[in-house]
N, C-alpha and C positions, 0 to 999 in steps of 0.2 A: 897885611893886618886882617884878621878875621873879625867881621862885624856881626854881632849877635842882634837879634831883634827881640822885642818883648814877646813873651809867650801868650799873653792875654791881650785882648783888645781893649779899647777904651781911649781915654784922653792921654796924650803924650806931652812931655815937656816942650816948651817953646823952642829951645835950642835944637831939638831933634826935628820938629816940624819945619824950622827955618832951614835946616840942612836939606830936607826933602824938597822944599820950595825951590831952593837953589838948584837942586838936581833936576827937577821937572823943567825949570827954565833953561838949564843947560841942554836938556834933551831936545827942547823946542829949537834950539840953535844948532844942534849937532847935525852934521852931514854924514850919512852912511858912508862907510869906507874910511872915514877919519878915525883916529884912535878914540876910544871911549873917553869922554870928558871926566874931569875930576871936580870935586867941590871941597870946600873947607868944612870940617866938623870939629866941634870942641869936645875933648875928652878930658874931664877933670880940669876944665878951664884952659886947656892947652890946645891950640889949633892944630889939626892934622888934616892932611889931604887924603880923601877917599874917592873911590870910583863911583860913578852913578849907580852901578849895580849894588855896591855896598850901602849907598844912601837909601836905595829902595828897600833893602832888607831891614833897615832901621825902623821903617814904618809899615812893615808887612801886615800887621794886625791893627793898625791905628784907625779908629773909627771917627776921628775928628773930620770935620767937613773942610774941604779945600776952599780957599778964597774963590769967590765967584768968578773973578776975572781970569784966574789961572785955570779953573775948570773949563771955562769957555774957550780959552786958547788951546787947551789940550784936545777938546772936542773938535775945534776947527782944524787941528792938525791930524784929524782922523784917528786919534787914539781911542780905541774901543773901551770906554769907561763903563763899568757895570753900575757905578754909583759915583757920587762926588766926594768920596772919602779919600784920605791919604792912602789907605791900603789899596783901594781900587786903582788909583793912579800908579802906585808903586808896582803893582802886579802887571799892569798893562805896559808900563815903560820897560820893566825888566824883560817881559816877553818880547818886546820889540828889539831890545838890545841883543837878546839871544838869537833872534831870527836874522839879525844883521851879521852875526859872526860867521 
């Protein structure tokens, strides 16, 4: 399944941000060498399973601020965040996933 991301930045719907939070939390638990984790994402109220990479693409331009706890956990895991936005976390997580491949 091809996931598209919003072309413009700004505020994103809660179900998309929830998918991203689940993806970032799955990344924190992921061990390199294991298959890329998946998370659940609703499309037209139907749950679908998508990869972490696809979840990151959903919030590629999202300027919403991450929950403080999650931003702290990502920083503690040495994820190089440029800011505390969903977009910054998505870009850093996707870069990490690509480097592990």
